[in-house]
MOPAC internal coordinates of N, CA, C and O (Angstrom, degrees):
PM7 1SCF
backbone

  N    0.0000 0     0.00 0     0.00 0    0    0    0
  C    1.4492 1     0.00 0     0.00 0    1    0    0
  C    1.5254 1   109.19 1     0.00 0    2    1    0
  O    1.2310 1   120.43 1   -48.23 1    3    2    1
  N    1.3178 1   116.79 1   131.77 1    3    2    1
  C    1.4626 1   121.70 1  -178.43 1    5    3    2
  C    1.5298 1   110.69 1   -87.58 1    6    5    3
  O    1.2310 1   121.31 1   -27.41 1    7    6    5
  N    1.3183 1   115.10 1   152.59 1    7    6    5
  C    1.4645 1   121.91 1  -179.79 1    9    7    6
  C    1.5245 1   109.86 1  -132.27 1   10    9    7
  O    1.2310 1   121.37 1   -19.94 1   11   10    9
  N    1.3222 1   114.98 1   160.06 1   11   10    9
  C    1.4555 1   121.10 1   173.57 1   13   11   10
  C    1.5284 1   108.41 1  -146.58 1   14   13   11
  O    1.2310 1   121.16 1    -6.52 1   15   14   13
  N    1.3132 1   115.39 1   173.48 1   15   14   13
  C    1.4623 1   121.18 1   178.64 1   17   15   14
  C    1.5178 1   108.15 1  -110.63 1   18   17   15
  O    1.2310 1   121.16 1   -46.98 1   19   18   17
  N    1.3237 1   115.38 1   133.02 1   19   18   17
  C    1.4628 1   121.26 1  -179.88 1   21   19   18
  C    1.5315 1   109.12 1  -121.79 1   22   21   19
  O    1.2310 1   121.44 1   -36.96 1   23   22   21
  N    1.3163 1   114.85 1   143.04 1   23   22   21
  C    1.4557 1   122.02 1   176.82 1   25   23   22
  C    1.5295 1   109.97 1   -71.45 1   26   25   23
  O    1.2310 1   120.23 1   -44.18 1   27   26   25
  N    1.3187 1   117.16 1   135.82 1   27   26   25
  C    1.4678 1   121.35 1   171.08 1   29   27   26
  C    1.5312 1   105.47 1   -85.71 1   30   29   27
  O    1.2310 1   121.09 1   -88.03 1   31   30   29
  N    1.3293 1   115.51 1    91.97 1   31   30   29
  C    1.4643 1   122.09 1  -169.37 1   33   31   30
  C    1.5156 1   115.22 1   -54.42 1   34   33   31
  O    1.2310 1   120.18 1   130.58 1   35   34   33
  N    1.3195 1   117.27 1   -49.42 1   35   34   33
  C    1.4602 1   120.40 1  -178.56 1   37   35   34
  C    1.5105 1   112.78 1   -63.93 1   38   37   35
  O    1.2310 1   120.61 1   135.50 1   39   38   37
  N    1.3151 1   116.45 1   -44.50 1   39   38   37
  C    1.4654 1   121.37 1   179.76 1   41   39   38
  C    1.5242 1   110.53 1   -66.21 1   42   41   39
  O    1.2310 1   120.67 1   141.29 1   43   42   41
  N    1.3284 1   116.32 1   -38.71 1   43   42   41
  C    1.4624 1   120.61 1   179.33 1   45   43   42
  C    1.5255 1   110.00 1   -64.30 1   46   45   43
  O    1.2310 1   120.29 1   133.48 1   47   46   45
  N    1.3249 1   117.06 1   -46.52 1   47   46   45
  C    1.4643 1   121.31 1   179.80 1   49   47   46
  C    1.5233 1   111.06 1   -60.35 1   50   49   47
  O    1.2310 1   120.31 1   136.64 1   51   50   49
  N    1.3105 1   117.02 1   -43.36 1   51   50   49
  C    1.4641 1   120.80 1   179.10 1   53   51   50
  C    1.5280 1   110.79 1   -63.62 1   54   53   51
  O    1.2310 1   120.22 1   137.29 1   55   54   53
  N    1.3281 1   117.19 1   -42.71 1   55   54   53
  C    1.4631 1   121.26 1   179.21 1   57   55   54
  C    1.5290 1   110.92 1   -63.19 1   58   57   55
  O    1.2310 1   120.41 1   139.51 1   59   58   57
  N    1.3284 1   116.81 1   -40.49 1   59   58   57
  C    1.4689 1   121.71 1   178.18 1   61   59   58
  C    1.5254 1   110.13 1   -62.32 1   62   61   59
  O    1.2310 1   120.32 1   135.34 1   63   62   61
  N    1.3213 1   116.99 1   -44.66 1   63   62   61
  C    1.4701 1   120.95 1   179.20 1   65   63   62
  C    1.5178 1   110.97 1   -63.91 1   66   65   63
  O    1.2310 1   120.40 1   134.02 1   67   66   65
  N    1.3395 1   116.84 1   -45.98 1   67   66   65
  C    1.4638 1   120.69 1  -179.43 1   69   67   66
  C    1.5276 1   111.99 1   -63.32 1   70   69   67
  O    1.2310 1   120.72 1   148.63 1   71   70   69
  N    1.3427 1   116.24 1   -31.37 1   71   70   69
  C    1.4625 1   120.72 1   179.01 1   73   71   70
  C    1.5347 1   111.83 1   -78.03 1   74   73   71
  O    1.2310 1   120.29 1   169.49 1   75   74   73
  N    1.3351 1   117.05 1   -10.51 1   75   74   73
  C    1.4588 1   120.65 1   175.90 1   77   75   74
  C    1.5146 1   115.85 1    87.70 1   78   77   75
  O    1.2310 1   119.63 1  -164.55 1   79   78   77
  N    1.3194 1   118.31 1    15.45 1   79   78   77
  C    1.4648 1   120.09 1   177.50 1   81   79   78
  C    1.5205 1   108.69 1   -82.10 1   82   81   79
  O    1.2310 1   120.51 1   -61.18 1   83   82   81
  N    1.3233 1   116.63 1   118.82 1   83   82   81
  C    1.4534 1   121.34 1  -175.04 1   85   83   82
  C    1.5124 1   114.82 1   -88.90 1   86   85   83
  O    1.2310 1   120.16 1   173.29 1   87   86   85
  N    1.3255 1   117.31 1    -6.71 1   87   86   85
  C    1.4638 1   119.94 1  -178.14 1   89   87   86
  C    1.5214 1   109.66 1  -156.13 1   90   89   87
  O    1.2310 1   121.00 1   -17.99 1   91   90   89
  N    1.3330 1   115.69 1   162.01 1   91   90   89
  C    1.4633 1   120.36 1   174.73 1   93   91   90
  C    1.5265 1   110.19 1   -63.52 1   94   93   91
  O    1.2310 1   120.36 1   149.29 1   95   94   93
  N    1.3297 1   116.92 1   -30.71 1   95   94   93
  C    1.4579 1   120.33 1   178.58 1   97   95   94
  C    1.5334 1   110.59 1   -63.62 1   98   97   95
  O    1.2310 1   120.40 1   131.62 1   99   98   97
  N    1.3286 1   116.84 1   -48.38 1   99   98   97
  C    1.4684 1   120.69 1   179.68 1  101   99   98
  C    1.5246 1   110.57 1   -62.64 1  102  101   99
  O    1.2310 1   120.95 1   138.14 1  103  102  101
  N    1.3232 1   115.80 1   -41.86 1  103  102  101
  C    1.4646 1   119.99 1   178.87 1  105  103  102
  C    1.5240 1   110.78 1   -64.38 1  106  105  103
  O    1.2310 1   120.28 1   136.45 1  107  106  105
  N    1.3240 1   117.08 1   -43.55 1  107  106  105
  C    1.4659 1   120.55 1  -178.33 1  109  107  106
  C    1.5324 1   111.83 1   -63.01 1  110  109  107
  O    1.2310 1   120.58 1   144.06 1  111  110  109
  N    1.3416 1   116.50 1   -35.94 1  111  110  109
  C    1.4691 1   119.45 1   176.80 1  113  111  110
  C    1.5233 1   110.20 1   -63.83 1  114  113  111
  O    1.2310 1   120.15 1   136.25 1  115  114  113
  N    1.3271 1   117.32 1   -43.75 1  115  114  113
  C    1.4613 1   120.98 1   179.96 1  117  115  114
  C    1.5251 1   111.43 1   -67.28 1  118  117  115
  O    1.2310 1   120.56 1   147.08 1  119  118  117
  N    1.3360 1   116.54 1   -32.92 1  119  118  117
  C    1.4674 1   121.18 1  -179.79 1  121  119  118
  C    1.5240 1   112.35 1   -83.84 1  122  121  119
  O    1.2310 1   120.53 1   165.30 1  123  122  121
  N    1.3374 1   116.60 1   -14.70 1  123  122  121
  C    1.4605 1   123.38 1  -176.66 1  125  123  122
  C    1.5285 1   112.38 1    60.73 1  126  125  123
  O    1.2310 1   121.54 1  -135.39 1  127  126  125
  N    1.3460 1   114.66 1    44.61 1  127  126  125
  C    1.4645 1   122.15 1   173.02 1  129  127  126
  C    1.5225 1   107.65 1  -132.31 1  130  129  127
  O    1.2310 1   120.23 1   -11.92 1  131  130  129
  N    1.3256 1   117.17 1   168.08 1  131  130  129
  C    1.4615 1   121.46 1   178.53 1  133  131  130
  C    1.5190 1   110.73 1   -67.65 1  134  133  131
  O    1.2310 1   121.08 1   -34.98 1  135  134  133
  N    1.3294 1   115.53 1   145.02 1  135  134  133
  C    1.4612 1   120.27 1   176.79 1  137  135  134
  C    1.5174 1   110.82 1   -58.30 1  138  137  135
  O    1.2310 1   120.18 1   140.40 1  139  138  137
  N    1.3217 1   117.26 1   -39.60 1  139  138  137
  C    1.4655 1   120.33 1  -179.66 1  141  139  138
  C    1.5270 1   111.44 1   -62.93 1  142  141  139
  O    1.2310 1   119.98 1   148.26 1  143  142  141
  N    1.3189 1   117.65 1   -31.74 1  143  142  141
  C    1.4628 1   120.80 1   177.24 1  145  143  142
  C    1.5227 1   109.76 1   -65.65 1  146  145  143
  O    1.2310 1   120.35 1   134.75 1  147  146  145
  N    1.3191 1   116.94 1   -45.25 1  147  146  145
  C    1.4681 1   120.86 1   178.62 1  149  147  146
  C    1.5273 1   109.60 1   -60.45 1  150  149  147
  O    1.2310 1   120.36 1   132.30 1  151  150  149
  N    1.3126 1   116.92 1   -47.70 1  151  150  149
  C    1.4612 1   121.54 1  -178.95 1  153  151  150
  C    1.5208 1   111.39 1   -60.98 1  154  153  151
  O    1.2310 1   120.03 1   135.45 1  155  154  153
  N    1.3202 1   117.54 1   -44.55 1  155  154  153
  C    1.4673 1   121.91 1  -177.23 1  157  155  154
  C    1.5254 1   111.97 1   -69.84 1  158  157  155
  O    1.2310 1   119.87 1   142.12 1  159  158  157
  N    1.3258 1   117.85 1   -37.88 1  159  158  157
  C    1.4693 1   119.76 1   177.44 1  161  159  158
  C    1.5286 1   109.70 1   -68.48 1  162  161  159
  O    1.2310 1   120.26 1   136.51 1  163  162  161
  N    1.3187 1   117.11 1   -43.49 1  163  162  161
  C    1.4714 1   120.53 1  -179.34 1  165  163  162
  C    1.5251 1   111.68 1   -63.41 1  166  165  163
  O    1.2310 1   119.68 1   148.00 1  167  166  165
  N    1.3223 1   118.21 1   -32.00 1  167  166  165
  C    1.4684 1   121.28 1  -179.58 1  169  167  166
  C    1.5262 1   112.26 1   -83.15 1  170  169  167
  O    1.2310 1   120.06 1   169.48 1  171  170  169
  N    1.3325 1   117.50 1   -10.52 1  171  170  169
  C    1.4604 1   121.10 1  -178.49 1  173  171  170
  C    1.5098 1   113.97 1    89.01 1  174  173  171
  O    1.2310 1   120.51 1  -178.11 1  175  174  173
  N    1.3224 1   116.63 1     1.89 1  175  174  173
  C    1.4608 1   121.63 1  -179.68 1  177  175  174
  C    1.5276 1   111.77 1   -72.61 1  178  177  175
  O    1.2310 1   120.58 1   153.80 1  179  178  177
  N    1.3188 1   116.50 1   -26.20 1  179  178  177
  C    1.4580 1   122.96 1  -176.34 1  181  179  178
  C    1.5231 1   108.98 1  -134.41 1  182  181  179
  O    1.2310 1   120.48 1   -40.41 1  183  182  181
  N    1.3224 1   116.68 1   139.59 1  183  182  181
  C    1.4575 1   120.95 1   175.37 1  185  183  182
  C    1.5297 1   108.59 1   -81.05 1  186  185  183
  O    1.2310 1   120.02 1   -34.33 1  187  186  185
  N    1.3311 1   117.57 1   145.67 1  187  186  185
  C    1.4694 1   119.52 1  -179.57 1  189  187  186
  C    1.5281 1   111.13 1   -68.12 1  190  189  187
  O    1.2310 1   121.02 1   -47.66 1  191  190  189
  N    1.3238 1   115.65 1   132.34 1  191  190  189
  C    1.4510 1   121.86 1   176.81 1  193  191  190
  C    1.5202 1   110.46 1   -99.20 1  194  193  191
  O    1.2310 1   120.43 1     1.13 1  195  194  193
  N    1.3259 1   116.78 1  -178.87 1  195  194  193
  C    1.4678 1   120.96 1  -177.10 1  197  195  194
  C    1.5317 1   113.84 1   -57.57 1  198  197  195
  O    1.2310 1   119.71 1   138.21 1  199  198  197
  N    1.3289 1   118.16 1   -41.79 1  199  198  197
  C    1.4727 1   120.29 1  -178.92 1  201  199  198
  C    1.5305 1   110.54 1   -66.81 1  202  201  199
  O    1.2310 1   120.01 1   140.52 1  203  202  201
  N    1.3322 1   117.58 1   -39.48 1  203  202  201
  C    1.4578 1   121.31 1   178.55 1  205  203  202
  C    1.5232 1   110.27 1   -65.09 1  206  205  203
  O    1.2310 1   120.40 1   133.32 1  207  206  205
  N    1.3179 1   116.84 1   -46.68 1  207  206  205
  C    1.4638 1   121.49 1  -178.62 1  209  207  206
  C    1.5265 1   110.56 1   -61.83 1  210  209  207
  O    1.2310 1   120.47 1   131.10 1  211  210  209
  N    1.3129 1   116.71 1   -48.90 1  211  210  209
  C    1.4702 1   120.42 1  -179.80 1  213  211  210
  C    1.5244 1   110.70 1   -62.73 1  214  213  211
  O    1.2310 1   120.40 1   136.26 1  215  214  213
  N    1.3277 1   116.85 1   -43.74 1  215  214  213
  C    1.4600 1   120.76 1   179.79 1  217  215  214
  C    1.5212 1   112.02 1   -62.52 1  218  217  215
  O    1.2310 1   120.59 1   139.08 1  219  218  217
  N    1.3245 1   116.47 1   -40.92 1  219  218  217
  C    1.4648 1   120.65 1   178.65 1  221  219  218
  C    1.5228 1   110.87 1   -63.99 1  222  221  219
  O    1.2310 1   120.37 1   137.17 1  223  222  221
  N    1.3212 1   116.91 1   -42.83 1  223  222  221
  C    1.4657 1   119.94 1  -179.05 1  225  223  222
  C    1.5276 1   111.76 1   -65.96 1  226  225  223
  O    1.2310 1   120.11 1   146.23 1  227  226  225
  N    1.3259 1   117.40 1   -33.77 1  227  226  225
  C    1.4694 1   120.78 1   177.16 1  229  227  226
  C    1.5290 1   110.43 1   -74.10 1  230  229  227
  O    1.2310 1   120.31 1   130.52 1  231  230  229
  N    1.3325 1   117.02 1   -49.48 1  231  230  229
  C    1.4637 1   121.08 1  -175.57 1  233  231  230
  C    1.5269 1   112.92 1   -69.41 1  234  233  231
  O    1.2310 1   120.28 1   150.18 1  235  234  233
  N    1.3206 1   117.08 1   -29.82 1  235  234  233
  C    1.4592 1   120.93 1  -175.00 1  237  235  234
  C    1.5313 1   112.95 1  -109.10 1  238  237  235
  O    1.2310 1   120.89 1  -159.80 1  239  238  237
  N    1.3171 1   115.91 1    20.20 1  239  238  237
  C    1.4637 1   120.64 1   176.52 1  241  239  238
  C    1.5179 1   108.79 1   -56.14 1  242  241  239
  O    1.2310 1   118.65 1   -42.12 1  243  242  241
  N    1.2894 1   120.17 1   137.88 1  243  242  241
  C    1.4664 1   130.24 1    17.97 1  245  243  242
  C    1.5256 1   114.58 1   -94.99 1  246  245  243
  O    1.2310 1   119.33 1  -162.13 1  247  246  245
  N    1.3380 1   118.89 1    17.87 1  247  246  245
  C    1.4649 1   120.44 1   176.99 1  249  247  246
  C    1.5246 1   109.07 1   -59.77 1  250  249  247
  O    1.2310 1   120.98 1   -35.26 1  251  250  249
  N    1.3256 1   115.74 1   144.74 1  251  250  249
  C    1.4543 1   122.78 1  -179.77 1  253  251  250
  C    1.5295 1   109.69 1  -107.18 1  254  253  251
  O    1.2310 1   120.82 1   -12.40 1  255  254  253
  N    1.3302 1   116.05 1   167.60 1  255  254  253
  C    1.4614 1   121.94 1  -178.62 1  257  255  254
  C    1.5329 1   111.51 1   -50.43 1  258  257  255
  O    1.2310 1   120.46 1   128.72 1  259  258  257
  N    1.3289 1   116.72 1   -51.28 1  259  258  257
  C    1.4677 1   120.41 1  -176.50 1  261  259  258
  C    1.5256 1   113.32 1   -66.12 1  262  261  259
  O    1.2310 1   119.78 1   161.12 1  263  262  261
  N    1.3190 1   118.02 1   -18.88 1  263  262  261
  C    1.4618 1   120.95 1   176.28 1  265  263  262
  C    1.5260 1   111.37 1   -73.70 1  266  265  263
  O    1.2310 1   120.60 1   146.18 1  267  266  265
  N    1.3263 1   116.46 1   -33.82 1  267  266  265
  C    1.4656 1   121.73 1  -171.51 1  269  267  266
  C    1.5229 1   114.89 1  -107.45 1  270  269  267
  O    1.2310 1   120.42 1   158.30 1  271  270  269
  N    1.3358 1   116.79 1   -21.70 1  271  270  269
  C    1.4629 1   121.02 1  -173.39 1  273  271  270
  C    1.5257 1   110.89 1  -134.82 1  274  273  271
  O    1.2310 1   121.32 1   -20.66 1  275  274  273
  N    1.3284 1   115.07 1   159.34 1  275  274  273
  C    1.4608 1   120.43 1   174.47 1  277  275  274
  C    1.5287 1   108.95 1  -137.02 1  278  277  275
  O    1.2310 1   120.83 1   -32.29 1  279  278  277
  N    1.3178 1   116.02 1   147.71 1  279  278  277
  C    1.4578 1   122.10 1   174.77 1  281  279  278
  C    1.5322 1   107.24 1   -92.44 1  282  281  279
  O    1.2310 1   120.41 1   -53.71 1  283  282  281
  N    1.3248 1   116.83 1   126.29 1  283  282  281
  C    1.4590 1   120.91 1  -178.18 1  285  283  282
  C    1.5252 1   110.28 1  -123.09 1  286  285  283
  O    1.2310 1   121.69 1   -29.57 1  287  286  285
  N    1.3173 1   114.36 1   150.43 1  287  286  285
  C    1.4784 1   121.33 1   175.80 1  289  287  286
  C    1.5192 1   109.24 1   -83.01 1  290  289  287
  O    1.2310 1   120.75 1   -44.39 1  291  290  289
  N    1.3029 1   116.17 1   135.61 1  291  290  289
  C    1.4667 1   120.77 1   175.45 1  293  291  290
  C    1.5168 1   108.29 1   -91.43 1  294  293  291
  O    1.2310 1   120.88 1   -44.50 1  295  294  293
  N    1.3132 1   115.91 1   135.50 1  295  294  293
  C    1.4605 1   120.39 1   178.09 1  297  295  294
  C    1.5036 1   109.08 1   -82.31 1  298  297  295
  O    1.2310 1   121.12 1   -36.15 1  299  298  297
  N    1.3023 1   115.46 1   143.85 1  299  298  297
  C    1.4714 1   120.65 1   177.67 1  301  299  298
  C    1.4876 1   110.58 1  -113.45 1  302  301  299
  O    1.2310 1   120.10 1   180.00 1  303  302  301

């Protein structure tokens, strides 16, 4: 069975607000990823990759992996 990682959208948005990031641009700079990557992951168009996950955990510390992301089973 295959798995992937999905962003917990509501929790991520709340963490971003609490951290004081007013835009995807400001967040992307702190995460050291492209703004378009942040926008696409937040909209569900793109699954979070290793750079996005690591950047989110650094920029949104003390949030932990399980606070921001979930592992889901892919249906075949």
